[in-house]
C-alpha positions as CSV (number, residue, x, y, z in Angstrom):
1,M,-91.6,-63.1,12.2
2,T,-93.2,-59.2,13.2
3,L,-94.1,-57.1,10.8
4,D,-91.0,-55.1,10.8
5,E,-88.9,-58.3,10.4
6,K,-91.4,-59.0,7.4
7,I,-90.7,-55.8,5.6
8,S,-86.9,-55.9,6.6
9,Q,-86.7,-59.1,4.4
10,I,-87.2,-57.1,1.1
11,L,-84.0,-55.6,1.9
12,L,-80.6,-56.0,0.8
13,V,-78.6,-53.9,2.8
14,R,-74.9,-53.0,3.3
15,Y,-73.0,-54.9,5.6
16,P,-72.3,-52.4,8.3
17,D,-69.1,-53.7,10.2
18,D,-67.6,-56.4,12.0
19,E,-68.8,-54.9,15.2
20,T,-72.6,-53.9,14.8
21,A,-73.3,-56.4,11.9
22,V,-74.6,-59.2,14.2
23,N,-76.4,-56.8,16.3
24,V,-78.0,-55.0,13.6
25,Q,-79.3,-58.3,11.9
26,K,-80.7,-59.4,15.5
27,E,-82.9,-56.0,15.6
28,Y,-84.1,-55.8,11.9
29,Q,-84.0,-59.0,10.1
30,F,-82.8,-57.8,6.9
31,G,-83.2,-60.1,3.9
32,G,-79.5,-60.1,3.1
33,Y,-76.2,-58.0,3.3
34,I,-74.1,-56.9,0.5
35,F,-70.7,-57.0,1.2
36,F,-67.8,-54.6,-0.7
37,K,-64.1,-54.8,-1.1
38,K,-63.2,-53.5,2.4
39,D,-65.0,-56.0,4.2
40,F,-62.6,-58.9,2.3
41,V,-59.2,-56.5,2.7
42,D,-56.6,-58.8,4.3
43,K,-59.1,-61.4,5.9
44,T,-57.9,-64.9,5.4
45,K,-60.7,-67.5,4.5
46,D,-61.5,-68.4,7.8
47,E,-62.0,-64.9,9.1
48,V,-64.5,-64.3,6.1
49,K,-66.2,-67.4,6.5
50,E,-66.7,-66.4,10.2
51,M,-67.8,-63.1,9.2
52,I,-70.7,-64.7,7.3
53,K,-71.5,-67.2,10.3
54,N,-72.1,-64.8,12.8
55,V,-74.9,-62.8,10.9
56,Q,-76.6,-66.2,9.6
57,E,-76.8,-67.4,13.3
58,V,-78.7,-64.8,14.4
59,S,-81.0,-64.4,11.3
60,K,-84.7,-66.5,11.7
61,I,-84.5,-66.8,7.9
62,P,-81.1,-67.8,6.0
63,M,-79.7,-64.4,4.6
64,L,-78.4,-63.7,1.1
65,T,-74.9,-62.8,1.1
66,A,-74.3,-60.9,-1.8
67,V,-71.0,-59.3,-3.4
68,D,-69.9,-57.6,-6.9
69,E,-67.4,-60.4,-8.2
70,E,-67.7,-59.5,-11.6
71,G,-64.0,-59.7,-12.8
72,G,-62.1,-57.1,-14.4
73,I,-62.1,-53.7,-12.5
74,V,-64.9,-55.1,-10.1
75,V,-63.5,-57.7,-7.9
76,R,-64.4,-57.4,-3.9
77,V,-63.2,-60.8,-2.9
78,S,-60.5,-62.0,-5.4
79,S,-58.6,-58.5,-5.3
80,N,-57.3,-60.2,-2.0
81,P,-54.5,-63.0,-2.5
82,K,-55.2,-64.7,0.3
83,L,-58.7,-65.5,-0.6
84,Y,-57.8,-66.5,-4.2
85,S,-54.6,-66.6,-6.0
86,S,-55.4,-63.7,-8.6
87,A,-58.3,-61.3,-9.4
88,F,-60.7,-62.7,-12.0
89,K,-60.4,-61.4,-14.9
90,S,-63.2,-59.3,-16.9
91,P,-65.2,-60.9,-19.5
92,S,-63.7,-59.0,-22.6
93,E,-60.1,-60.8,-21.8
94,L,-61.9,-64.1,-21.1
95,Y,-63.7,-64.1,-23.9
96,N,-60.6,-62.6,-26.0
97,E,-58.4,-65.5,-24.6
98,G,-60.9,-68.3,-25.2
99,G,-64.1,-67.4,-25.8
100,L,-67.6,-68.7,-24.1
101,E,-65.9,-72.0,-22.7
102,L,-63.5,-70.1,-20.7
103,I,-66.6,-67.5,-19.4
104,K,-68.0,-71.0,-18.5
105,K,-64.9,-72.4,-16.6
106,D,-64.6,-68.5,-15.1
107,T,-67.9,-68.9,-13.3
108,L,-67.2,-72.4,-12.2
109,N,-64.2,-71.0,-10.4
110,K,-65.7,-67.9,-8.9
111,S,-69.0,-69.9,-7.8
112,D,-66.2,-72.4,-5.8
113,L,-64.9,-69.7,-4.2
114,L,-68.0,-67.6,-3.1
115,A,-69.7,-70.6,-2.1
116,S,-66.3,-71.6,0.1
117,L,-67.0,-68.3,2.1
118,G,-70.4,-68.4,2.6
119,L,-71.6,-65.9,-0.1
120,N,-74.5,-66.8,-2.1
121,L,-75.4,-64.5,-4.5
122,N,-73.0,-62.5,-7.2
123,L,-74.4,-59.5,-8.5
124,A,-73.0,-60.4,-12.1
125,P,-73.0,-60.9,-15.1
126,V,-72.7,-57.8,-16.3
127,V,-75.2,-58.0,-19.7
128,D,-75.0,-54.5,-20.9
129,V,-74.6,-54.2,-24.8
130,S,-71.6,-51.7,-24.9
131,T,-69.1,-51.9,-27.6
132,N,-67.9,-48.2,-27.7
133,A,-64.7,-47.7,-25.2
134,T,-66.1,-44.3,-24.4
135,D,-69.1,-45.9,-22.5
136,Y,-69.2,-46.4,-18.8
137,M,-69.8,-49.4,-18.8
138,Y,-67.2,-50.6,-22.0
139,S,-64.7,-52.1,-19.4
140,R,-67.0,-54.0,-17.3
141,S,-68.9,-55.8,-20.1
142,I,-68.0,-58.5,-22.8
143,Q,-67.3,-55.7,-25.2
144,Q,-69.5,-57.3,-28.0
145,N,-72.8,-57.3,-30.0
146,T,-76.2,-58.1,-28.9
147,E,-75.8,-61.7,-30.2
148,I,-72.7,-62.4,-28.6
149,T,-74.0,-60.8,-25.0
150,S,-77.2,-62.8,-25.3
151,E,-75.0,-66.1,-25.7
152,Y,-72.8,-64.5,-22.9
153,A,-75.4,-64.2,-20.5
154,K,-76.6,-68.1,-20.8
155,T,-73.2,-69.5,-20.8
156,V,-73.0,-67.4,-17.2
157,I,-76.4,-68.3,-16.0
158,N,-76.2,-72.2,-17.0
159,A,-73.0,-72.6,-15.8
160,S,-74.0,-70.7,-12.1
161,K,-76.8,-74.0,-11.6
162,S,-73.9,-76.4,-10.7
163,N,-73.6,-74.4,-7.5
164,S,-75.2,-72.8,-4.8
165,V,-74.5,-69.6,-5.6
166,S,-77.3,-67.3,-7.8
167,Y,-76.0,-64.7,-10.3
168,A,-78.0,-61.6,-10.9
169,L,-78.2,-59.9,-14.8
170,K,-77.6,-56.2,-14.8
171,H,-78.3,-53.2,-15.5
172,F,-82.0,-53.7,-16.5
173,P,-82.9,-52.5,-19.0
174,G,-79.4,-51.9,-20.7
175,Y,-76.7,-49.3,-19.7
176,G,-76.3,-47.9,-23.2
177,N,-73.7,-45.1,-23.6
178,N,-74.8,-43.6,-20.1
179,N,-72.9,-42.2,-17.7
180,D,-72.0,-43.0,-13.9
181,T,-75.3,-43.2,-11.9
182,H,-72.8,-43.1,-8.9
183,T,-72.2,-39.7,-9.3
184,D,-75.2,-37.8,-10.8
185,E,-78.2,-38.2,-12.5
186,V,-78.7,-40.0,-15.4
187,I,-81.0,-39.8,-18.4
188,D,-81.0,-42.4,-21.1
189,N,-82.6,-40.9,-24.2
190,R,-82.4,-44.0,-26.5
191,S,-85.6,-45.0,-28.4
192,Y,-87.8,-47.6,-27.4
193,E,-87.4,-49.4,-30.6
194,S,-83.2,-49.5,-29.9
195,I,-83.7,-50.4,-26.3
196,I,-86.0,-53.2,-27.7
197,K,-83.7,-54.3,-30.4
198,V,-80.3,-53.8,-28.8
199,D,-80.6,-54.2,-25.2
200,L,-83.2,-56.5,-23.8
201,P,-82.3,-59.6,-25.7
202,P,-79.1,-60.4,-23.1
203,F,-81.3,-60.5,-20.8
204,E,-84.6,-62.3,-22.0
205,A,-81.5,-64.9,-22.9
206,G,-80.4,-65.3,-19.2
207,I,-84.0,-65.4,-18.0
208,A,-85.0,-68.1,-20.5
209,E,-82.0,-69.9,-18.8
210,G,-83.0,-69.4,-15.5
211,A,-81.3,-66.4,-14.0
212,E,-82.9,-65.8,-10.6
213,A,-82.2,-62.2,-10.3
214,V,-82.3,-59.2,-12.4
215,L,-80.5,-55.9,-11.1
216,V,-82.3,-52.6,-12.3
217,S,-80.4,-49.7,-13.1
218,H,-81.2,-46.3,-11.8
219,N,-80.9,-44.7,-15.2
220,I,-84.3,-42.5,-15.9
221,V,-85.3,-44.0,-19.7
222,V,-87.0,-41.3,-20.7
223,N,-88.8,-43.4,-23.5
224,I,-90.0,-45.8,-21.4
225,D,-90.9,-43.9,-17.9
226,K,-89.5,-40.4,-18.1
227,E,-90.6,-39.4,-14.5
228,N,-89.0,-42.3,-12.3
229,P,-85.4,-43.9,-12.6
230,A,-85.5,-47.1,-13.6
231,S,-85.1,-48.6,-10.2
232,L,-87.9,-47.5,-9.2
233,S,-90.5,-47.6,-12.0
234,P,-93.8,-49.3,-12.6
235,K,-93.3,-49.3,-16.3
236,I,-89.8,-50.5,-15.9
237,N,-90.9,-53.4,-13.6
238,S,-94.1,-53.9,-15.8
239,L,-91.4,-54.4,-18.9
240,L,-89.6,-57.1,-17.0
241,R,-92.2,-58.9,-15.3
242,N,-94.8,-58.8,-18.0
243,E,-92.8,-58.4,-21.3
244,L,-89.6,-60.6,-20.5
245,G,-91.5,-62.9,-18.0
246,F,-89.7,-62.7,-15.3
């Protein structure tokens, strides 16, 4: 590979569209594409498999093919009834209905569906600790305390090992009660002690279980690094790598 192609291997980028994706991948050789809901709308299983096969065939190194299939309000794939009988439920719904055993079954079902379509990376689970209904991340979390959220992380990562789909713990180092970074800069003023005690254990649990990816938030976590968003912070990276051993 050329130097430019090696650099491109670091990047997981937005799937362009069906008309240009193959040519873009031929030229740049990105490490992976992430697919959104619009890429699956009204497509059949065969059409999705063809979409992914087309870009894989022009990749010198097999691509990561990623999607956010959390369940609940974030269902890129299962929102299309042609691909799955019904949209996957949220973590909190599953936990309230059947505890961690139902979470495990749901993870297996998700993995089977994604693998059958050629998707190999699920950007889930959300292991942010959120017990306050006013939190932005509340509806996407399991809505339980640190201990149960840690068991949730372990359950999903352990179940994911039975298939060829990797999972990503998110949003490191914990989203807390912060607002939506999709729409504005977010300043996280929680104490370092609170983050260590409340927010990090689910990530530690998932990493110990063999998590293959950790997705970092864009919050500026003042008491760790007041200068940079977490996703661009050497200090956050050091915390993840050196303290949590990922």
